[in-house]
KEPA-871905 format. One record per residue: residue in three letters; x, y, z of N, C-alpha, C in turn. Coordinates in steps of 0.001 Angstrom, whole numbers, plus 524288, in hexadecimal, padded with zeros to 5 digits. Layout:
# residues N
<Ala <X Y Z> <X Y Z> <X Y Z>>,
...
***
This chain:
# residues 201
<Met <81A6E 8D538 CCEF9> <8165F 8D8E1 CD0AC> <81251 8D60A CD3F1>>,
<Thr <8101C 8D8C1 CD7C0> <80C04 8D67B CDAFD> <806BB 8D717 CD85F>>,
<Ile <80308 8D3EE CDA3E> <7FDB7 8D452 CD84E> <7FAF0 8D8B4 CDB2B>>,
<Ser <7F87E 8DC4F CD85A> <7F5B1 8E09E CDACD> <7F091 8E17B CD7E3>>,
<Pro <7EC0C 8E184 CDA9A> <7EB95 8E0A1 CE03D> <7EC93 8DAF6 CE1B2>>,
<Leu <7ED48 8DA05 CE6C5> <7EE4D 8D4BB CE89B> <7E98B 8D14A CE7B9>>,
<Pro <7EA55 8CC46 CE6A1> <7E5FE 8C8D2 CE53C> <7E1E9 8C85B CE996>>,
<Tyr <7DCF5 8C85C CE7F3> <7D892 8C7A6 CEB91> <7D413 8C514 CE892>>,
<Pro <7D17C 8C122 CEAC9> <7D2C1 8BE74 CEFAA> <7D75A 8BACA CEEF7>>,
<Leu <7D962 8B8E4 CF36F> <7DE09 8B5A2 CF353> <7DD7B 8B150 CF766>>,
<Arg <7DF21 8ACBB CF5F1> <7DF44 8A83D CF97B> <7E444 8A543 CF868>>,
<Leu <7E763 8A46B CFC78> <7EC54 8A1B1 CFBF3> <7EC59 89D05 CFF9B>>,
<Ala <7EE38 898A3 CFDB9> <7EE65 893E0 D00E5> <7F3E4 891B0 D00E6>>,
<Gly <7F599 88FF8 D0579> <7FAAC 88D85 D0608> <7FA57 88942 D0A26>>,
<Pro <7FEB9 886EA D0B7D> <7FEAF 882B6 D0F5F> <7FC71 88486 D14A0>>,
<Gly <7F7F3 8826C D1601> <7F5A1 88385 D1B15> <7F30B 888C3 D1BB6>>,
<Val <7F27E 88BC3 D1783> <7F047 890FC D1810> <7ED6E 89293 D1316>>,
<Val <7E922 8956E D13BE> <7E64A 897D2 D0F6A> <7E57B 89D8E D10C9>>,
<Leu <7E707 8A105 D0D49> <7E64A 8A6A1 D0DFD> <7E1B4 8A851 D0A9C>>,
<Arg <7DDF2 8AAFE D0CF1> <7D94B 8ACA6 D0A14> <7D7C5 8B22C D0BA6>>,
<Glu <7D43E 8B475 D0895> <7D244 8B9A7 D09CB> <7CF09 8B996 D0EDC>>,
<Trp <7CF35 8BDEF D11AA> <7CBC2 8BE9A D162C> <7C619 8BF18 D145C>>,
<Arg <7C289 8BD15 D178E> <7BCF9 8BD52 D1657> <7BA10 8BFD2 D1AE4>>,
<Gly <7B56F 8C1E1 D19BF> <7B250 8C45B D1DCA> <7B10F 8C0BF D224C>>,
<Glu <7B03F 8BBCC D211A> <7AEE7 8B80F D2535> <7B38F 8B698 D28AD>>,
<Asp <7B825 8B8C4 D277F> <7BCB9 8B7D1 D2AC4> <7BCFF 8BB7E D2F71>>,
<Leu <7B935 8BEE8 D3015> <7B999 8C30D D3408> <7BAB6 8C0F0 D397A>>,
<Asp <7B7AD 8BD2F D3B4B> <7B86C 8BB33 D409A> <7BDD4 8B8C6 D414A>>,
<Asp <7BF8F 8B5D0 D3D73> <7C4BC 8B36F D3DC1> <7C901 8B79B D3DA3>>,
<Leu <7C83E 8BBAD D3A7E> <7CC17 8BFE4 D3A2A> <7CCA8 8C296 D3F71>>,
<Val <7C84A 8C3DE D41EA> <7C87E 8C670 D470A> <7CB41 8C2F9 D4B03>>,
<Ala <7CA10 8BDF3 D4AF4> <7CC9C 8BA58 D4E97> <7D282 8BA18 D4DA0>>,
<Leu <7D42C 8BA6E D48B4> <7D9B8 8BA3F D4769> <7DCA4 8BF1A D4939>>,
<Leu <7DA41 8C3AE D4855> <7DD10 8C89E D490E> <7DC3F 8CB23 D4E5E>>,
<Asp <7D850 8C971 D5146> <7D77B 8CB96 D5680> <7DAC5 8C870 D5A63>>,
<Glu <7DFDF 8C948 D5A18> <7E385 8C5FD D5CFE> <7E869 8C92E D5E3A>>,
<Pro <7EA60 8C90D D630E> <7EEAE 8CC87 D64A4> <7F384 8CC34 D613F>>,
<Asp <7F517 8C780 D5FA0> <7F9D0 8C70F D5C72> <7F934 8C9C2 D572D>>,
<Ile <7F48E 8C974 D54E4> <7F39C 8CC24 D4FEB> <7F419 8D206 D50AF>>,
<Ala <7F1BA 8D40B D54E7> <7F20F 8D9A6 D55FE> <7F7B1 8DB49 D5722>>,
<Arg <7FAA6 8D7DE D599A> <80006 8D936 D5AFE> <80383 8D9CE D563C>>,
<Trp <802F8 8D642 D5271> <8069A 8D62F D4E0A> <80492 8D8ED D4932>>,
<Thr <7FFC0 8DABF D4934> <7FD85 8DD76 D44AE> <7FB05 8E28A D4682>>,
<Leu <7F8C7 8E55B D42D7> <7F602 8EA35 D4417> <7F01F 8E95A D4423>>,
<Met <7EE69 8E494 D451F> <7E8D1 8E378 D4570> <7E66D 8E63F D4A1C>>,
<Pro <7E197 8E829 D4993> <7DEFC 8EA72 D4E25> <7DE17 8E64D D524F>>,
<Ser <7DE5A 8E7F7 D5733> <7DD82 8E457 D5B8D> <7DA4C 8E715 D5FBF>>,
<Pro <7D5E0 8E4D2 D614D> <7D3D3 8DFC1 D5F92> <7D1E4 8DFEB D59EB>>,
<Phe <7D1EA 8DB6B D576C> <7D027 8DAE6 D5206> <7CAAA 8D894 D522F>>,
<Asp <7C6C2 8DBF7 D5161> <7C155 8DA4E D51F6> <7BEB8 8D9A6 D4CA9>>,
<Val <7B9A3 8D8BF D4CB7> <7B6B7 8D7D8 D47DF> <7B709 8DC9E D444E>>,
<Glu <7B6A7 8E13D D4687> <7B706 8E5FD D4351> <7BC56 8E655 D40A5>>,
<Ala <7C07E 8E525 D438C> <7C5BC 8E521 D4137> <7C626 8E0F4 D3D06>>,
<Gly <7C3AA 8DC6B D3DF0> <7C3C7 8D841 D3A12> <7C10C 8D9B9 D350D>>,
<Leu <7BC8B 8DC3F D3580> <7B9BA 8DE00 D30DA> <7BCFB 8E1E0 D2DB6>>,
<Ala <7BF72 8E597 D306F> <7C2B8 8E975 D2DBC> <7C767 8E6CD D2B2D>>,
<Tyr <7C992 8E2E8 D2DC3> <7CE1C 8E020 D2BAD> <7CCAE 8DD2F D26B7>>,
<Leu <7C84E 8DA60 D26CE> <7C69B 8D78A D2228> <7C54D 8DB45 D1DB6>>,
<Arg <7C316 8DFBE D1F04> <7C1C5 8E396 D1AFD> <7C6B7 8E5B1 D185B>>,
<Arg <7CAAE 8E70A D1B83> <7CF9A 8E8ED D1948> <7D251 8E4B1 D1617>>,
<Ala <7D212 8DFDD D1810> <7D47C 8DB93 D152C> <7D1E9 8DAEE D0FD7>>,
<His <7CCC4 8DB1C D0FB6> <7C9ED 8DA7A D0AC1> <7CB34 8DEF1 D0706>>,
<Gln <7CB5D 8E3B0 D0912> <7CC8D 8E82A D05B8> <7D209 8E7C3 D0375>>,
<Gly <7D5BF 8E619 D06B4> <7DB19 8E57A D04CE> <7DB93 8E135 D00BB>>,
<Arg <7D86D 8DD1C D0156> <7D8AF 8D8C7 CFDA7> <7D640 8DA37 CF86A>>,
<Ile <7D17E 8DC60 CF880> <7CF01 8DD9A CF37E> <7D1C7 8E214 CF0BC>>,
<Gly <7D47F 8E567 CF3BE> <7D78D 8E996 CF164> <7DCC8 8E7BF CEF5B>>,
<Gly <7DE41 8E2EF CF0AA> <7E31E 8E0BE CEEA4> <7E7FF 8E2DC CF12B>>,
<Ser <7E789 8E54E CF5E0> <7EC12 8E7B2 CF852> <7EEF6 8E40C CFC02>>,
<Arg <7EC80 8DFA8 CFD6E> <7EEFC 8DC05 D010A> <7ECAC 8D69D D006E>>,
<Ile <7EF7D 8D2C7 D0266> <7ED72 8CD80 D0307> <7ECD1 8CC9F D08E3>>,
<Gln <7E828 8CB1E D0A82> <7E6FB 8CA6D D100A> <7E386 8C59E D1091>>,
<Leu <7E5DF 8C15A D1253> <7E342 8BC4B D1229> <7E2F1 8B9C8 D178E>>,
<Ala <7DEA8 8B718 D1876> <7DE16 8B3FA D1D31> <7E156 8AF05 D1CAE>>,
<Ile <7E40C 8AD9B D20E1> <7E6DA 8A8A5 D211D> <7E30A 8A486 D231F>>,
<Thr <7E264 8A05C D2034> <7DF06 89C0B D21DA> <7E1EB 896E8 D2106>>,
<Ala <7DFDD 892CC D236B> <7E21C 88D9E D228E> <7DFF9 88B1F D1DA1>>,
<Asp <7DAFC 88C60 D1C5B> <7D85C 889B7 D1806> <7D496 88D38 D1505>>,
<Gly <7D521 8925B D1591> <7D18D 895F9 D1303> <7CCF8 89786 D1665>>,
<Gly <7CC9D 89574 D1B24> <7C841 8968E D1E9E> <7C97C 89ABB D229A>>,
<Arg <7C98D 89939 D2785> <7CA1F 89CF1 D2BD6> <7CF45 89FEE D2B97>>,
<Pro <7CF20 8A526 D2C35> <7D3FD 8A82F D2C4A> <7D717 8A724 D3141>>,
<Leu <7DC23 8A64E D30A4> <7DFA4 8A54A D34FD> <7E3B8 8A997 D3591>>,
<Gly <7E3EF 8AD0F D31BF> <7E7B9 8B14D D31C6> <7E735 8B471 D2CC6>>,
<Glu <7EB36 8B772 D2B8D> <7EB0B 8BADD D26FA> <7F090 8BBA5 D24E4>>,
<Val <7F0EC 8BC53 D1FBB> <7F5DC 8BDA6 D1D37> <7F4BE 8C1E7 D1934>>,
<Leu <7F853 8C5A2 D18C1> <7F77B 8CA30 D1566> <7FC3B 8CB42 D11FA>>,
<Leu <7FB3A 8CDDA D0D8C> <7FF3C 8D01A D0A31> <7FD58 8D58F D08C1>>,
<Phe <800A0 8D985 D09B9> <7FEE9 8DEEB D08F1> <803A3 8E260 D07C9>>,
<Asn <80298 8E776 D073E> <806AE 8EB40 D05EC> <80976 8E9D2 D00DB>>,
<Val <8066A 8E836 CFD00> <8088F 8E735 CF7D0> <808A6 8EC61 CF4DB>>,
<Arg <80D34 8EDFC CF314> <80DC4 8F2FA CF066> <80EAA 8F214 CEA96>>,
<Ser <80C38 8F54F CE762> <80CB5 8F4CD CE1C0> <81265 8F574 CE013>>,
<Gly <81450 8F1B2 CDD0E> <8199C 8F1FB CDB03> <81DCD 8F03A CDEC9>>,
<Leu <81C4B 8EEEF CE3A9> <82014 8ED22 CE783> <81EB5 8E790 CE90A>>,
<Pro <821F0 8E3B3 CE7A5> <8207A 8DE31 CE84C> <8212D 8DC32 CEDDD>>,
<Glu <81EC1 8DECE CF1A7> <81EFF 8DD01 CF6FF> <819D6 8DE17 CF9BF>>,
<Ala <81905 8DB7D CFE19> <81443 8DC23 D0127> <81556 8DA83 D06BE>>,
<Glu <811B5 8DBD0 D0A29> <81214 8DA5F D0FA6> <80E0F 8D623 D10DB>>,
<Leu <80F6A 8D28E D1445> <80BDA 8CE70 D15E7> <80B10 8CEAA D1BD2>>,
<Gly <806DE 8CC41 D1D97> <805D2 8CBCD D2323> <802A2 8C6EB D241D>>,
<Tyr <80289 8C51D D28F5> <7FFB8 8C050 D2A2E> <7FE7F 8C027 D2FFD>>,
<Leu <7FA66 8BD5F D3149> <7F90F 8BC5D D36BF> <7F5D3 8B75F D36FB>>,
<Val <7F624 8B4C2 D3B61> <7F31E 8AFFE D3C56> <7F0B6 8B072 D41C5>>,
<Gly <7EBC5 8AEF4 D4243> <7E91C 8AF2F D4742> <7EB9E 8ABA8 D4B4A>>,
<Arg <7EB42 8AD34 D5039> <7EDD8 8AA55 D5473> <7ECAC 8A476 D547B>>,
<Pro <7E7B3 8A2D8 D53D6> <7E6B0 89D29 D5434> <7E91E 899F8 D4FD0>>,
<Phe <7EAF7 89C9F D4BA6> <7ECB3 899D0 D46FA> <7F293 89A51 D460A>>,
<Arg <7F55E 89C7B D49DB> <7FAFD 89D15 D4944> <7FDD3 897EF D4A2E>>,
<Arg <802C6 897E0 D48A3> <8062D 89340 D4924> <80440 88EAE D45D7>>,
<Arg <8019B 88FEF D418E> <7FFFC 88BEB D3DD3> <8029B 88C99 D3883>>,
<Gly <805EF 8908F D380F> <80880 8919B D3316> <8053D 894C2 D2F4E>>,
<Leu <800D6 896EE D311D> <7FD56 899C6 D2D92> <7FFC2 89ED5 D2B96>>,
<Ala <80256 8A1BF D2F0F> <804B3 8A6B2 D2D64> <808EE 8A5B6 D2955>>,
<Ser <80C43 8A1DF D2A44> <8106F 8A0A6 D2683> <80E2F 89ED1 D2155>>,
<Ala <80A2D 89B77 D218C> <807D7 89981 D1CBA> <80555 89DEE D19A1>>,
<Ala <80286 8A16D D1C55> <7FFE1 8A5B8 D19A3> <803CD 8A993 D1760>>,
<Leu <807D1 8AAFF D1A77> <80BBA 8AEAE D188B> <80EC3 8AC62 D13FA>>,
<Ser <81034 8A773 D143F> <812FD 8A4FB D0FE7> <80FAF 8A4E4 D0AF8>>,
<Leu <80AAF 8A3C6 D0B9B> <8072D 8A36F D071C> <8068F 8A8BD D0478>>,
<Leu <805A2 8ACDB D078A> <804F3 8B205 D0543> <80A18 8B429 D0330>>,
<Thr <80E6A 8B2DC D05BD> <8138C 8B479 D03C5> <81490 8B21D CFE63>>,
<Gly <81386 8AD16 CFDD0> <8143B 8AA97 CF8BC> <810C8 8ACF0 CF48A>>,
<Tyr <80BEC 8AE25 CF5F7> <80855 8B095 CF236> <80A59 8B5FC CF096>>,
<Ala <80C58 8B8EC CF460> <80E50 8BE2C CF32C> <812EC 8BDFA CEF6F>>,
<Phe <8165C 8BA30 CF02F> <81ADE 8B9B6 CECB7> <81959 8B76D CE765>>,
<Asp <8166E 8B336 CE765> <81584 8B040 CE298> <8113E 8B293 CDF23>>,
<Thr <80D29 8B4AD CE18C> <808BA 8B6AA CDE83> <808C9 8BC9A CDE05>>,
<Leu <809BA 8BF46 CE25C> <809C9 8C4FE CE22B> <80EF9 8C71E CE031>>,
<Arg <812EC 8C3CE CDFE2> <8181B 8C531 CDDE1> <81AC2 8C95E CE130>>,
<Leu <819B4 8C955 CE642> <81C74 8CCCC CE9D9> <821ED 8CAA8 CEAD0>>,
<Arg <8257B 8CE16 CEC6B> <82AE7 8CC82 CED15> <82CDC 8CD32 CF2AC>>,
<Arg <82A1A 8D043 CF5D0> <82BBA 8D121 CFB43> <826D7 8D18C CFEA1>>,
<Leu <826A7 8CE57 D02AD> <82239 8CE48 D0642> <82420 8CFB7 D0BB1>>,
<Leu <820F7 8D2D6 D0E77> <8228A 8D4FF D137B> <81EBF 8D380 D17CE>>,
<Leu <820D4 8D2D8 D1C72> <81DC6 8D240 D2139> <81FA7 8D65F D2514>>,
<Arg <81C20 8D8BE D2804> <81D8A 8DC52 D2C3D> <81BEC 8D9AB D3151>>,
<Ile <81FA7 8D823 D3471> <81E91 8D4E9 D3906> <820B6 8D78A D3DEF>>,
<Asp <81D70 8D7DA D41E4> <81F2F 8D9C4 D46FA> <823A4 8D647 D48D7>>,
<Arg <827F4 8D8A2 D4A43> <82C90 8D584 D4B9B> <82BC4 8D22D D5079>>,
<Gly <827B2 8D335 D536F> <82679 8CFE6 D57E3> <8231D 8CB38 D5699>>,
<Asn <82137 8CAF8 D51C9> <81DA5 8C6CD D5033> <820C2 8C22E D4E08>>,
<Ser <822D5 8BF04 D5195> <82642 8BABE D4FF4> <8235E 8B69C D4CBD>>,
<Ala <81E59 8B5CD D4DDC> <81B68 8B1E8 D4ADB> <81AFF 8B387 D4526>>,
<Ser <81A0B 8B88E D4435> <81983 8BA72 D3EDC> <81EBA 8BA60 D3BFC>>,
<Thr <822F7 8BBBA D3EB3> <82809 8BB8B D3C15> <82991 8B5EE D3AC6>>,
<Ser <827F4 8B239 D3DF9> <82911 8ACBE D3CCA> <8263A 8AB09 D37DA>>,
<Val <82150 8ACBC D3741> <81E56 8AB95 D328B> <82109 8ADF5 D2DD0>>,
<Ala <8229E 8B2E5 D2E4E> <8252D 8B592 D29F6> <82A16 8B2A5 D283A>>,
<Arg <82D54 8B139 D2BFA> <8323A 8AE91 D2AA5> <8312B 8A939 D282A>>,
<Arg <82D3C 8A680 D2A39> <82BE0 8A15F D2825> <82A2B 8A1B9 D2273>>,
<Cys <827E4 8A62D D20FE> <825E5 8A6DF D1BA8> <829D1 8A97F D1806>>,
<Gly <82EA1 8AA1A D19C8> <832B0 8AC27 D1656> <833AC 8B1F1 D16C0>>,
<Tyr <83124 8B4AE D1A62> <83212 8BA44 D1B2F> <836D0 8BB06 D1EAD>>,
<Arg <83998 8BF54 D1DC9> <83E2F 8C096 D20E0> <83E18 8C66A D2245>>,
<Pro <840AE 8C7FE D268C> <840D2 8CD8C D27F0> <8430C 8D0DC D2384>>,
<Ala <84079 8D53B D227A> <8422F 8D8C1 D1E4D> <8459A 8DD17 D208B>>,
<Ala <848E4 8DF3A D1D42> <84C5C 8E37F D1EE6> <84963 8E8A2 D1EA4>>,
<Glu <84574 8E92C D21E6> <84244 8EDE7 D2228> <841D0 8EF95 D27DB>>,
<Pro <84174 8F4A9 D28D5> <84101 8F675 D2E41> <83BDD 8F4AA D30A9>>,
<Pro <83BBD 8F3DD D35C3> <836E1 8F24B D3859> <832C0 8F685 D37F3>>,
<Ile <82DE5 8F4DE D3850> <82975 8F86C D3814> <82735 8F8F1 D3D8D>>,
<Glu <826F0 8FDB4 D3F83> <824C2 8FEA8 D44AD> <81F15 90061 D441D>>,
<Gln <81BA0 8FE0F D472B> <81628 8FF90 D46FE> <813B7 8FECE D4C5D>>,
<Asp <80F58 90189 D4D2E> <80C76 9010B D5209> <80872 8FCBE D5181>>,
<Gly <808B8 8F8E4 D54E8> <804FB 8F4A2 D54E8> <8015D 8F4FD D5997>>,
<Pro <7FDA0 8F177 D59EC> <7F9E0 8F198 D5E40> <7FC64 8F09D D638E>>,
<Tyr <80124 8EE5E D6394> <803E2 8ED4E D6877> <808BD 8F0B2 D6905>>,
<Gly <808C4 8F52F D663F> <80D32 8F8B8 D6680> <8106F 8F89A D618B>>,
<Pro <814F7 8FB2B D6190> <81851 8FB59 D5CEB> <819F6 8F5E5 D5B2A>>,
<Ala <81A3E 8F536 D560D> <81BC6 8F02F D53C9> <81FED 8F11E D4F9D>>,
<Thr <82362 8ED55 D4F07> <8277C 8ED94 D4B14> <826B7 8E925 D473A>>,
<Leu <8260B 8EA89 D4240> <82549 8E6A6 D3E2C> <82A47 8E603 D3AFC>>,
<Asp <82BD6 8E12E D3A32> <83033 8E002 D36B7> <82E18 8DE22 D317D>>,
<Thr <830E8 8DF5F D2D5A> <82F67 8DDBC D2818> <83228 8D8A5 D26B6>>,
<Trp <82F21 8D4E7 D24E1> <83120 8CFF1 D22E1> <82FE1 8CFC5 D1D11>>,
<Glu <8333F 8CD5E D1A05> <83273 8CD30 D145F> <83349 8C7B5 D1242>>,
<His <830B0 8C6C2 D0DE3> <8317A 8C1EE D0AE2> <83244 8C3AC D0542>>,
<Leu <836B8 8C251 D0311> <83800 8C3CB CFDB9> <836E5 8BF43 CFA1A>>,
<Glu <834BD 8C069 CF59A> <8333D 8BC53 CF1EA> <837E4 8B90A CF047>>,
<Ser <83C81 8BB4D CF02B> <84121 8B871 CEE70> <8435F 8B4FA CF2B2>>,
<Arg <8419E 8B5E4 CF79A> <843A7 8B2BE CFBE9> <84137 8AD5A CFBB3>>,
<Ser <8446C 8A953 CFBC2> <8426C 8A408 CFB45> <83F39 8A291 D0007>>,
<Asp <83B25 89F8D CFF16> <837B7 89DBB D0339> <83A17 898EA D05CB>>,
<Pro <839C8 89880 D0B0C> <83BFC 893E3 D0D9E> <839CE 88EC5 D0B84>>,
<Gln <834DB 88EA6 D0A0B> <83296 889E6 D07E0> <834F7 888AE D0294>>,
<Asp <83613 88CC1 CFF73> <838A2 88BE3 CFA70> <83E07 88981 CFB4A>>,
<Asp <840DD 88B82 CFF4B> <84608 8896F D0066> <845BD 883AD D01E3>>,
<Arg <841E0 88251 D050B> <84159 87CDF D0699> <8402C 87964 D01E9>>,
<Arg <83CCF 87B61 CFE57> <83B90 87844 CF9B5> <8406D 87785 CF656>>,
<Lys <843AB 87BA9 CF5E4> <8486E 87B34 CF2CB> <84C33 8774D CF53F>>,
<Asn <84C88 8775D CFA6E> <85000 873BB CFD0B> <84E45 86E1B CFC31>>,
<Val <84929 86D2B CFC6C> <84721 867EE CFB72> <84874 86634 CF5EC>>,
<Ala <847B0 869CA CF21E> <848D5 86879 CECAB> <84EAD 86763 CEBEF>>,
<Ser <851FE 86A5C CEEAD> <85790 86993 CEE2E> <85930 8642D CF023>>,
<Arg <856F1 862A6 CF49C> <85843 85D81 CF6AF> <85631 85930 CF32E>>,
<Arg <85189 85A1D CF0F9> <84F0B 85602 CEDCD> <851E7 85550 CE8A5>>,
<Tyr <853AA 8598C CE64D> <855EF 8592D CE117> <85BE0 85A0C CE118>>,
<Gly <85E2A 85A71 CE5C1> <863D1 85AD2 CE60C> <865F9 86021 CE4C9>>,
<Arg <862A5 86436 CE50E> <86471 86987 CE3F6> <8647F 86C99 CE902>>,
<Arg <867E0 870AA CE931> <86837 87419 CEDC2> <8674D 879BD CEC16>>,
***
């Protein structure tokens, strides 16, 4: 069974990344992160994303967090400046699955932050929340996001594509899934090392 409502506040730390709650003083950094063409292209964020949009976004994030309906955390390197965001939402009572999402600001890409944040929240969802199936909805044209998904153990799901209207016209979203029973590539590597060390296969 999952934890309901979802834990708040929450802080998660892993290799090279710290996930923390959004704060009011993050407004300027949030606007700088989200007022960017690639973010508008691959998400349903308003564009341009101004201070008013940022205030509304932080308000909705806070309401969702204190209500326990979602996890919505800033991606940071050390608990300080926000560099992106990772989310867990659409948790349904009695159904051990949820949807995740992630984004990283343009100046901070190609540092492994998205993969580190998604891996960290995925592990938390499986190990602590006891979820069994995690989903991503990714625009099929967003090759960077699909690369992150695959790197973190997600694979295309046998579900029909989702058609929606985006800020740049119609968009097609594919569903990616990670099943709790599916072995993690890092686990496989650790097993292989142990096999070589102790003579087992």
